[in-house]
N, C-alpha and C positions, 0 to 999 in steps of 0.2 A: 463348095465353100468359097467365099470371097477372100482374096488376098490384096494387100496394099503394097505397092513398091515403095519401100521406105528409103533404101539406099541405092543410089545410082551406080552404074558400072564404074564411072569415074571415081566416085568416093571409095568404092571397094578396092580399086586398083591402088589408089594412094595409100589406103590403110594397110594393104598387104606389104607394100614396099617399106612403109614407115615402121611397121611391126618388126619386120626382119632386121632393119637397120637398128632399131632401138634395142632389140634383144642382143644383137651382135655387139653393140657398144657396151651394154651392161656386162656381158660375159668376158669380153676382152679387157674391159676396164678393170674388172676384178683381178684378173691374172697379171695385168701390167702394173697396177698401182698399189695392190695390197701385198706387202712383203711376205706374208705367210703363204700366199699362192705363188708369187713370182720366184721365191727362193728355190722351189723345186723344179724349175724349168730351165732348159739350156738356152744358150744365146740364140740359136736358130729359131726356136719356138717363139721366143720373145719378140724377135724381129718380125716374124710372120704375124704375130698378134698385133704389133704396132701397125703393120700395113693394113690388116683387116679393120682395125679400129679407125684408121683414117679414111678408108674406102666407105665404111659404114657411116662415118661422120658426114662425108660428102652427100651420101644418099639421104641421111637424116635431115640435112639442111636443104638439099636440092629438090627433093620430091615435093614437099609442100609449096616451094616457090614455083616449080614448074606447074603444079596443079592449080595454083592461083592464076598463073599466066594463061593456062588452057581454058579455065572456066572462072573468070573473075566475078561474074555476076552471082554464081552460086556461093562463092566465098563471102562476098559482100552481103548477100542475103542472110547467110549463116551468122555473121557477126552482128547484123542488125537485130536478129532474133535474140542473140546473146545479151544485148544491152537494152532490150525492152524492159519497161517498168514492170516490177513484179506485181502479180495479181494477188488477191486474198488466197487463192488456191496455191500459188507458189509459196507464200509464207507458211501456209498450213502444212504443205509438203515438207518443208525444212524442219518445222517443229516436230513432225511425226517421224522423221527419217530414221533416227537411231532406234526408237522403239520398233519401227517396222523391220529394221535389219535383224533384230533379235527375235521378234515374234510376228512374222509376216501374215500369219493366219488370223491374228487377233486385232491387227491394226488396219483400219480402212483408210486408204489414201485418197486424196482428192483428185479430180481430173486434172490432166496436164496437157500442155501444148506439145509441139514437136520436140522441144528440148525441156526436160524437167529442170526445175530451179537448181536442184542438187547437181545435175549434169552441167549446167551452165557454170557453176562455181568451179567444179572439178576441171572442166575443159579449159577455162580461162587460166586457171592456176597451172595446168600442164603446158599451155602455150607460153606463159611467162617463164617458167623454169626451163623450157626447151630453148627459148631465146637466150637466156643466161648461159646455158650450156654451150650454145653455138658461139656466142661472143667470147666467152672465156676460153673455149677450145681453140678458137682462131688465134687468140693471143699466144696460147701455149704452143701451137703448131708453128707459128711464125717465129716465136722466140727460140726454138731449137733448130730451125731450118738453116743449114749451112749455105744454101743457095741464096736465100734472101738477105742473109747477113744483117739482120735487124736486132738491136739490143734494147731490151726493156729493163727498167730498174728492178732490183731484187724485191723491193716492197710491192711493186705492181704485180710481179709474177706470183708472189705468195698469195696476194689477194685473188688473183685469177684462179690459182689452184684451189683455194678455199671455196670460191664461188662455184667452180666446176664440180667439185666433190659434193658440196652441200646441195646444189641443185639436182645432181644425179640421185642423191639419196631421197630428196623430196619427190622427184619424178618417179623413183622406184616405188615409193609408198602409194602414189596415185595409180601407178601401173598395176600393182597388186590388187588394189580396190577395183580397178577397171576390169581386170581378168575375172575377179570373183563374181562381179555382176554380169559383165558382157559375155563371158564364156558360159554362163548359165549354171555356174557352181551354186550360186544363190538361187534357191528353188523357184521363186516366182518368175525368174528369167530363163528357165529351162527352154531350150529350143531357139533362143534369140541369137545364138552363135551364127546362124545362117544369114543374119543381117549384114555382116561384114565378110564372112568367109563362105558364103553360099550365094544364093540368087538375090539377096537383098529384100526379100518379101516377108511379110508378116501376116498372119491370119487376122480376119476382122475381129474375132473374139479377143485375141491377144492385144491387138492395137487399141481396142476400146478399153481394155484393162489397164494398160500401161500409159497410153497417151490419148485419153478420152476426147479432149477438144480437137486435137489434130486428126484423130480417126474420123470424127464426125464431119470435119471439113473435107477430108479426102473422099469419104464415101458420098458426100453430097455432090462434089464436083465430078467424081467418077473418072477423072483423068488418069490416075495411077492404080485403078482397081481392075482386077482380073478375076475370072471364075475358073476354078480348077477342081 
């Protein structure tokens, strides 16, 4: 059987670190900022949670930046594909997306390139919300730091807290959708968990089913194709 290398070791490593950081931020954020959770914890646990939250924040921001510096060409190419003009197949995919999610066996989806139109929208939204979380989080961190001794206006800090919480909620919804599809909970994507948490390879049959145009190009070039 032929397999195509869809995700590189670099991409999988960045995804691993970012996943751990993101989950750590959500968990510690819930316990730190939701009164119903924070009320049942002692001071020591809350302080440890704040420390973990800040360490995870550094990883959350730093890993993508380091990944970009290590492999800028791959990141630039990825964004170039994100902003390519939509094809008729891309538009058809978006029209059929919701029916497909509820009845995948009855809806025939059009061929897609490396990134499906729906994935482009979700990924770009996740990037925007992540940037808002990073910016607002930096203001919140600086604002409470006794070492830096920087004071921001109360109205600005309220806005930053609102931006932080709202963006985390939005990113959480996107994350749940990502897990539902990417982890293979959604039946047509069973087995695709290995793309980011395994060897990054996908079978020819699955590749043709999910990303027809991309699979044809890869199989034609043979550069990332192996026999197993």
